N, C-alpha and C positions, 0 to 999 in steps of 0.2 A: 390881657394878661400877655407878660413879653415871652419871646419865645427864643429858649436858650438853645443855641447850637455848641456840639462837640466835634472839636475835631474830629478827622478819620483815623482809627486805629491803624496804623503803619509797620508790617513786618517786617522788620530788617535782618532779624537773625533765620539761618533756616534750624527746622526742630528735628531734622534728620541726617544724623552723622553716619559715614561710611566705617566700613569695617576696618578700612585703612586710616583713615583718620583715629577712629578712636583705639587702634593698636600701637599707636604713635603718643597718643595719650595716655594710656596704659604704661607705653616703657618711661615715659615721664612723670609719673604717678608713684612709679615703682622707684624709680632713681631718689624720689624726693621720701621715701623710704615709709609712701603710704601703699595700703590696699586699696585694690578695686573688688566690689561686690558685681557680679552679674545675675539677672535671672530673666526668666522669658518667656513667652506667652500674648495670647490673643489680645486681653486688656482693651475688651470691647465694652461701651458704657460702664465706664469709670465708676466703681460704689465705693461704699466704707470698709468694706473687705479689702479691696486691693489696696487703697488706703492705709490702712492698718499694715497690710503686709509690708508694700514696700517701702515705710516708714522703718519698721523692724530690721528686715533686711538692710535698709543703709545703716541702721546702727553697728551693725559688725562689721564696717569698714571706714573709708574715708571717702568712699565716692563709689554712685552707683551708674551703671549701664543697664537699660533695658532692651533686650532682644523683643520685636515683634513679629508677628507673623504676618507676611504680604496679604494682601486680598484676596487672594485666589486661595492663597494657601489657607485659609480661615475658612475658605467655603467649601473647602474638601474638607475641614476637620469637621467645622459644623454645620454643612449641609446651606441650601438656597435659603436666602434671606439674611444672612451673615457674610461679613461684619455689618453692624449697623452703623459705622462709621468706618471712613477710607482711613488707611495708611498713616496717609500725613495726617488728617485730623485725631487720629489718636495718639500718633507723637507730639503734636502739640499740646494738647491736654496732658498728657504725663511729663513734659518738659516744665509743666506750669506748676507742677509739683517741687516744693523742696528736697527731697527725696531724691530725686530722679536729677541724675547731670547729663548722662547720655542717650539717646535712643537710636539704635540702628534697627532696620528691616530686611528680614531674609526670607528670598523667595523658597526655599528648600521646603520639602515636606519636615525636615529636621533642623535644629539649631547646632548641630555640630560643628559646621564650617564655623559659625559665628565663635563657639565659644574657641576653636582651635587657633582662629585669627588674632581674637582678641586677647587669649591666656588671662583671663582675670584670676585672682586670687582667693577668691570665695564664690562659690555658686550656690545659690539657693531656689527652694522649692516649696509650696504649698504643702499642707499637713494632707492631702489627698493622695499624695506621694511619700513612698518610704525609697532608702536608698538603692534597694532593690527594683523599686518600680520603676525605678528611671528609664527611658529609651535606653538598649541597649548600648548602642553605637554612641550615643552621648556618653554615658556611664563611662565606657571604655575610653573616650577623649579626654574624661575629665581625670579617671584614676589615673592614666598612663602620664599626664600633665602635672601631676601632684597638687590639682586644686581642691581647694577645703567644702566638702558637700554640708551645707546647712537645711536642714527641713524643718519649715516654720509652722508655728498653727494655724488653722482657720479660724476665721471668724464664722462660728455657727449661722446659718440660713441666710447668709450675706452672699449673693452670688448673681451672676447677671443673669442666668435661666429663670432663678428665683424673681429677681427684678422686673424681666418681662412677664412673666405671669404677672403679675400684680398690677402692673400699668396696663394689661391687656383683660384684667379682671378676671370671676371665674369662668372657666370654659366650660359649657357642657359635656357631659362625657360622652364621647364618641360612639355611633353603632359601630359603628365599621373600622376594625382593629386593624393598624397598624404592624407589621410584621418583620421581622429580621429572620432570614436564611441563611444556615450556616450549616457548611457542608465542606467536606473534604476531595470527595472523589468524581465519578462522571455528574451524577445529581438528578439521579433518576427521578426521585421523591420533588427536590425541587423544582423539577419539571412539571410536576403533578400539579401541585398545589399552585404556582405562578398560572397552569394555564386552567386551573379550576376556581381564579379569582372572578369576581364577579356572578358567579354562578347562584343558583340556589343552594348549592352544596357549602359553600365559601364567599361570603361576601365582606370583604378586606382589600388591604392595600397592601403590594411590597412597598417598605421602605428602603431596605437594604440587604444587600445580599453579599457574604464574607464568607473567605473558604482561607485557610491557612498554609493552601498551595497556589502555587502564583498560577501553574499551569493547569488547575482542575476543572473539569465540565463544568462545575457551576459557576466559574466565574465566564466560563462563555455563555452560558444561558445568560447571564446579566447582559451581558454584550448584543448577544440577539436578540433579546426582548426587550432592549433601550431600558434598563434598571441601574442603578447604581451598584456595582460591584466591587468589592474593598479586597485585597491581597492585605491579611493582617500576619506578621512575620513572626513567626510562633517562639523565634528566640534562643530553641533550645532542638538538638536535633533527639534527645531523648525519644523514645517512643510515648506518645497520646499525653507528652506535655507541655505547658504552656508557661511561659516565664511570667514573672509578677506584671514584666513592663508590658506583654503581647496583651495578658486580662485588663489592665486598666486601658489601653487602648481598645479594645471592646466597648469594655462600659463605657467608655466616651463615643466613641463610633454610637451605639445604642441611644444614650440620653439627645446626644445634639442629633440625630434622626427622628427623635419624639416617637421613640419604637414603644409600642404597649406589648406586646408576644415576643418570647426570641424563640423559634422555633428551630431545634435541632434535627437536619437530615441528612442521617452518614457523616457528619463531624467527629472526625477521630480523634479527638483529643480533651482531657478531663476538665471539667467545669468546675469550675471550685472562686472560691472570695477572691475580689467583691463582687464578682459579678453574682452569685448566689444570692446574697440578700440584697445587694441593687434590685433586683428582679426576682424576687422571692413570692414564688405561686407563678409566676409568668413566664416559666423556660418548661418546651415541652420538650419530648423526644421519644421516637418510635424505635421499635426494638424487635428484630425479628425471630420473639419466640412468646409463648403466652408466661409472661411473669409470673412467678418466680422462677418458673423453669428455665433453664440455659441462658443466666445473665451472661453479660460480656463479649468476646468476640468470639465469630463462628460459630453462631447461633444454629444456624439448617444444621452443619456437619457434627454439632454436640447432638440436637436430638435424631438423626438419621442412626449416630453410634449408637445413641441409648434404645433404640427399637420401640419408639412409643408409636403410637399410632395416630396422634394428633399434636399437632405443633400451630403454630400462626404468628399473629405480631400484635404488640401493646401500646397502647399510646400513654404516656407517664409523664408527671413532673417530674423535675429534676432536682434531687438534691446532693448533698455531699458523698451519697452511698453511690454505688455501680449499680447501676440500672435497679435501682431499688426504693424510688419514690412512688408516691400515690398513683393508683392505675385509673386512668381516667377513660380509656374503653380497649377491648381486644375482638380481633378475630380470630377464628379455630381456620386451619386449613388441615386436609387430612397427609398423614403421610403413609406415600403408598410403597409397597415391597419392593418396588424397582425403582425408588427414588434415591438419587447423589443427593450432596449437599449441594449441588449447582441448580440440578430439577426443581427441588424443594423449594430453594431461594427466590428462584422465578416467580415461582406460584405464592409464595409469600408476599414478592413484590407488589405484584397485581393487588393483592388485597391493602398491602398498604397505602396506596395508591389512592384507594377510596376511603379506607378509615381517618387516615390522617387529617384529609381536607372535612370532614364532617365533624369530628372531635374537638378542632381548633375553633369550628362555626359555636358547640352545644357549648364549650368551655368560655367562650367569651362570652358568651348569654349569661351562663351562671355569673360571671363577675360581675355584669351589668347590673343583675338582681338582688347583688348585697349589698 
């Protein structure tokens, strides 16, 4: 049989445009009365959901630029093992699509600078976002520049993570839960949990530590122990509040790090959707009272002022109520006649450090049995 040889493929055009080149191109398009669509993302392991989304986005204007995260940025967002392909490879694949006219790469955590430099006419995102859950600093630039925001529908069941799972096959359920620890303060419960990892009490691993306070003791513990620690900008100075964008980032981080259980340990922000539904039945909290008594803030002070003879701590599941989720375990602590809120809190905290680890272990076993 005669062997047929083919000439080598010669790549003669770059697949990545600079921001400055793209800005000049945008101005040329604008001068011709044409509208440029902009979207951004990782676009790792391109699948049919990406293709449909990009085609729908491109149909909104006359040309489209896709801004992709640099490799280090992807690693920070999605965890170790990502991206599957380098930025150069991802750009080349995207440029092969008829819907994509230009690809730029941004190394920052946000696409803010790319948006501000290119000044697109239309900005699009997929249906896992809303106009409110866009990253605050990106949304501020988009609104200030008068860019039209379009949220497009998702293709259900089509995602990079689902594709990877199918390629890997159905993985056996892990006997060891992967935890995310969320806190706002000094992190005494976070430290106790980290130090109990690997013991008979708690056979687990910490996949992620997050805090809404940049200089919190929680993140210092992460640095000290060599664990992944992430500051989540709450996006609001309102006490106890998280913006939609902050909640979206928390969910994305949890998914990217393959978290099994979300453990609140002194996290002073209200947890709500979409986190509640995304991790339904898998968010735990510890509260310094015997719930339903003394929910909310300053529980030890409430107990002392009420003159009760007994208080303690409660581990419970988190739902839309304030400290009203299903109780998993409790430990009682006597209230002495000489107690102040501070002295009672110290004794309750000692019980918390024992109770929380044991309850996490027991609850994970129950989930495994279902």
